[in-house]
N, C-alpha and C positions, 0 to 999 in steps of 0.2 A: 962293353955289351952287357956284362953279367949284370952290372950296376943300374944299366938302364932298364933292363928288366924288371929288375929288383923294384925300382922305382915307380915303373908302369905298373907292375901288380899291385905296388901300395895306392897308388890312386885309384886303380878299379875297386878295391877292397874298401878305400874310404867312400868313392861315389857310393858302392850298392849300398853300404851302411847309413849313410844319410839319405838317398832315394827310396829305400824301402821303409823307412819310418814316415818319411812324409806321406808316402802314399798311402801308408795303414792308416795316419790320423785322417787324411783326406777321405779315405773310405769309410770311416768312422762317423767323421762328421756329416755326411752324406745319409748313414745308415738313421742316425739319430733326428736329422731333418725330415726327412722321408716320413718315418715313423711319426714325428710332432704334427706336420701338416697334414698328414694322412688322416690322423684319428683328432683332430682338434673338434671342439664343439661345434655342433651346426648351427646356423641362426634359424631357430625355428618361426617358420610363418603362419599368420594367425588370417582368419577371414572373420568377419563380424556381420552380425544379423541383429534388425530392431524389430519387436513385435509390441504394437501397443493394445493392450487389453481395457477394452472400451466396456465396463461394466455396467450394471443399474445406478449402484452408487457412487464410482470413481473410475478414473481412467489412469493405468499405469504404465510407464514406460519401462520395456527391457532391454537390456543390451547384452547380448549373446557375443561368445567368442568359441572358436574352434581351430585346431589345426589345420593348414590348408592341405595336408594330407587327409585323406578320409579313412576312418578306421572299420574296413569291414564294408564297407558302401553306406555308413554311418557315421558322419561327424561327430568327433567328441565335444559336445557344446556343453559349455557353461556360462552360469549368467556372472556378469561382470558388474552390474548395476542396476538398480531399480529407481525409477524417478516417479512419484505421485503427484499427479496433475491436480493442482489447487482447484477444489469447488466439484461440484456434482458431475454424476457420468454426463457423457454427450446426449443421452435422450433427454434430461432436464431443459436443453436449450432449443427445445421444440418451438416455442412462444419468440426466441429470437434464434434462429438457427446459423445464423453467421457468426456468433459467440463461440459457438461448438468449435470449430477449428481454430480460432484465436486462443482457446485456453490451452491448446496442445504446445505454443510456441515456446514457453520459458523450458520444458524437458528437453525439446525438440533441441535446444541452444545448447543444453546439458551434453547432449547425444553428441552434438558435431565438437565440441571440444576432449571428449573422452576418447574418440575414436580417432586413430591416425589419420591425418589429411589425405595421406596418399592411398587410404581405402575407402573413403568416401563415395567416389563416384562406383563401386560396386559392392557395397553393402545393402542386401535388400532392405527396405524395409515395409512392414505390413500390420495393418489395423484390424482386429478383428474385434467386432460388436457383438454382444451377447444379449441376455435377456432383457436388459432395459430397450433395447432398440426392437428386439423381436414383439413387444408389448406392444410399443410407438408405432411398427411398421403393423400391426393388426388395429390400431386403432386409426390412424391414419397415415397412407402410404406416401402420400405426397411430402408431409412433414418429414416423414423418415428419410425421404431421398434427399431433402434441402438441408439435413443435419450431416447427412453423408459427403455431398456435394462441397460441404463447410471445408469438412474435416480432408477431403482430399486435396482442396485448393491448397490448404497450408502445407499438407505431405508431399506433393508434387515440387513444391517450391525449395524444399530441403536440397541439400545437395547431395542425398543418398538416393540410392537406386530405388525409385518407389515401385512397390508392386501390387498395391492395391488396397481397398479398404470394403470391408464387407460383412455383413450381419453374418455369422457362423452357426450352425445349425447346433440344438442341443446335443446331439449324437455325436458331433464333432468335439466339442467341450468335455461331455464326458471322455470319451475315447481318447483325446489328446491328454487328458488328465491323469489318465490310468498310465500312459505312456511317461510321462513326466516322473510320476512317483516310482517306478519300476526302474527308469533309466538311472536316477539321480541314486537308489540302492545298488544299483551295477546288475540287478538281476535280468537283464535283456542279455548283456553280453555274458553272463555264466550260463544262459539258459535254463535257471533252477526255476522252481517255485517263483509265482508271481505273487504281488501284493493287488487287492482289488482297491479302488479308489473312492472316494466318498466326498463329493464337492458342494458346498452351499455358499449361494451368492445371495444377491438382496433380491432378485426375482425368480432364479430357479433353482434347482438342486438335481444332482445327478449321481447315479452308481452305476460302476463298470468294473466287472471283473470276469474273469477265464472262465467259460462253462463250456460244457458240453456241445457239441455240433447240431445236436438237434434242438438246439434253439432258433436254428434258422428256419427249421420245418414248423416251428410252432408259432413263430414272431419274427418274421425276417427283418423287419423296420429294427429289430433291438440288437441285430447281428451286425459285427465287425470283425475283419480279419485284417491283421497288421503281418509284416514280414520285416524283422528287424535283427540284425546282426546275424543271419544265416536260419534264425528260425521263424517257423510262422504261429501265429499267436490268432486264437478263436475268441472273440469277446462278445459278451454281454453288455448293452448299456443302454440306457434311459435317462431321460430330462425330463423332469416334471415343470414345466413352466407355470407360474403363478406360486410354486412352493418355494421360492426364496423366502428369506425371515422377514424380510420388512412384506412383500406381499403376502404372507401367511396371516401375518398380523391384520392387515385389512380384511382377510377373509374372516378371522376371528371377530374382527369388530364389528362386521358387516351382521354375522350371526346373530350377536348379540343388541345389535340395534334395529333389527326388522320392525319392532312395535313402535318405533319414530318417537321415544319418550326422550325426556329432556336431560336423562341423567342415564348413567349407565354405570352399576357397580360391577367391575372388572375383578375376577378371582386371579389373574394373572400379572397385576400391579401392586405394589406395596400398600399395605395401611397407612393414611394419610395422605395417599397419592392423590391430587385432583386436578385438573385443566379443561378447558375448555376445548372442545374440537369441533371443527366443520365437517358436515355430514359430505360434503365435497370431495373433503380430503381421504375421505374414506371410499367413496362409492365412484370416484373419478377413473380409478384404475380399470383398465378391460377386465381384470381378473375378477372385480365385483360387479361390473356392469350390470350384469343380466338379472343380479338381486337386488336392484335399487329399491331402496325404501321409498314409498309413495308419499310420506309424511313432508309436509310444506315445510317443516321447521329448519334452517339453517346450521344450527348447530347443538351440540349436546355438551354433558359436564361428565366427563373420564374419572371416575373414582376408583380407587384401589381398593381392595379387601384382601388380598395378599394370602391367597388359600391354596395351595400347590396340586392337592388332590382335586380341587373343584377345577384350577386351570386345567390338568390334565383330558377332564371332560370336554371341556369348551373347545382345546385343540382338535381332539378326536372327531368333532363334531364337522372340521372342515375335509377330512378324508372321507372318501366313499367306498367303505367296505362290504357294500350289500350286495355285490352279485360279482361273479368271475366266468367268463368263456373260456378261460383256459385251463391248462391241471392245474397252475397255481398262480397267484397275483401277488403282486405287493398293495398297492391302493388303486383306485379309479380305474380299476378293470384293466389294468396294464399287469402283462404278463412278465413275470421273473422266476427264473430258475432257483434251486437252492442254492445259498451261498455257499463260496467256495473260498477257503483260505482266509489269511489274515488281509485286515484292509486299514489304510491311510485315510485318515478324514483330515481335511485341512480348508482354507479360507474360511468363512465363518464358523465352520465347527470347530476349529481351532480356536478363535478367538473369544467366542462365547465361551468355549467351556474351561480355557483357560484363566479367564475371569473370574469364573465361578470357581476356580479350584477343582474342575471336574475330570481333569485329564488321565488320572489314575484311579484306580480303586475298583470296586464291584459296581453292578447296576444297582444294588440294594442301597449300598452308602451313599450313590449318587443322587439317587433320590430323596433320600435322608438331608442329607446336605442341601440340596435346592429347597424342600421343605422350608428348612430353617432360614434359609436367605430369603425367599419370597415371603415370608412372615415378620419378617424385620419391618420396623417403621420407618417410611421413607426418608424423616429428618435423618434418623441414623444413618441409612443408606448414604444420605447428602455428605454427613458428616465423615463418614469413612473414606468417601472417594469425591475428594472437593476437586481434583483435577479433570474430572470425565464430566462430558457435556451432557447436560440433563436428559436430553432426549436420548441418547443411548443409555445411559445409565438407567433410567427408568424401563427400558424395553428390556433389561437381562432375564427377568424373571421368566415372561412370556418366550424370549427364545430360548432360555434353557429348556423349559418346559416343554418348549414347541422340537427341538433337537431330540431329545427323548423319546417322543412319542413318535417322532419320523424313523428314529432308527429301531425301535421296537415294533411299535405297530405298523408303520407303514413298511420297512424294510426287514422285517422278521428277524432281527437280532432278538435274543433271549439273554437270560442272566448266565449262562454257560458260554455263549458265544460272544458276550458284552467285551471280555479280555481280549479278544481278535482285533478290537478297534484300536488303532494306536492315534492320537490326536496330533496333528504336524503342522509347524507353521515353515521351516526349511530344512531341505535335504542337501548336507555337503555343501552349504551356503548360498543354493539356489532357491527361490521362492517355489512352494508347490502349488500347482495352478495347470491349467491347459497352456499356458503360452509357451514354455520350453518344449512340449511335445510337439506343440506345432511348429515351432522353429528346427526341431531335430527332424521331423518328417520332411520338411520342405529342404535340409541340407541333401537330401539324394536328387535334389533337381539343380544342384550347384556343382559346375564340375570342379573337381579336385585340380590342384596345381601340381605340377612337376616339384617335388621337392630338391633342395640344394643336394646335391652328391659331391661325395670324396673327389680328390682331384683324380685320382686312380680308380678302376674297378678292382675290386677284390682280390681277382685272380691275380693282375697285373702287379697289383702291391704285393701279394705274396712272392712272386717270379721275381719282382726289384731285389727284394730282401734275400732271398737266395743266392742270388749270383753277387749280389756285394759282401754277403757272410762268404761264398765260397773264395771271393776274390782275396779276402783276411785271412782263410786259413793258406791260400796259395803264399800271400807276403809272407805270412809266418813260417810255411815250410820252406821258403826261399831264404828267408834271412838265417833259420837253424844250419841250412846246408851251406850258405856262406860262411856262416861263423863259427862251424865245427871243419868242414871240409876244404874251405878255402886255402887255408896255411898250409896244411898237408900236400895239396897239391903245388903251392907256391914255393915249397922248401925243397920238394922233389926238383920242381924245374930249376931251382938255384943250382943244386946239385951236378946236374948233367953237364 
């Protein structure tokens, strides 16, 4: 009997020694597996959006993406691709409206390749036309509509969720440009001081900045309110149609050709520059039609004189500073409150000033550099920049002079505030312009998807870890008990 009890005791001990480690190892494996599965990286879902910027000189297609889970009611939007449509802006197709839509097909095919197929049907697609189409609408509403119909036909046939093509207002263009600049620099999310926005296109220019709320009392049409990231922003914004750099050049040439002479000596073009221009190319624009010359001559010879100071005088004449019915104005009797904060200047502001190497330095040094550039003979300029199209190359002197005058005479920047302007092309990899701000605003109308969640809720995960850990402690204590107490109890049993 004693031998049987001894054998049974040994068997129970051996079983306990084997089972407890097995249970312990199983519990440890369960603990580690739960932690790995619970904390593995979640697959991020993304949404996409496409905005077409149909400007006066060209059209660009921008693709944006953002996490499907929205950040404080505003999606974190980033530009992932930009495609420049070949050819001029859609307003240039007024003679053959059907070609406007066809011009977009190549860039839209790129978008189809870049956006995941599973997201095509839910990707919103918008087209916003700016000042070029505003001018065409002023000139001929029917042609403007035909161009938009052509564009809509192509965009509706795409696999994306077409939301519409329309001519956006100058106020929208300016305000959304401001949103872009501040969003990309993270100023909106931080709720810190904001940056003003200066935009220059081919047919219009915009200025936007945060101002006091009394702007609405003095000029309600220039007041816009935004709520982004839980903060309210009261904005002054104004768009000057016909004061983009291309239309401004036509205004300046119209001023100089009123007499109808066969040649014009233009201080805004390089010495030695000479080209024949048609009067139609100057006076066909709605911006200058009112002052159309009465001469019957078809063309004139445009001759460069290369004098920056005289060019400034020519440029100043296209602005109206004669009167102001408000407490203060910029030009053309438009109200503008005092400038506030730093400014980001983009689009043609950047491209022109960057070409002229005027993106840094004082106002005085910029004027000196520009004067030297404008006085450089045309043949030398051509030799220095053989890869630049002659049309664009010839206009940089005028464009630089126009920008300096617009910012100082027009918008009231001074030598002291000139350094508040930063000329920018991109911020954080995204192009500065109105389209990202437009997309950002539109994400408020796109429902957020439910994010992927871990297998267990946090409370359940913590509870499970607690009980597994408790079980391991119990096994450990049981093992110690059996290891040190069982032999003593077993030996006492044998003595009985």
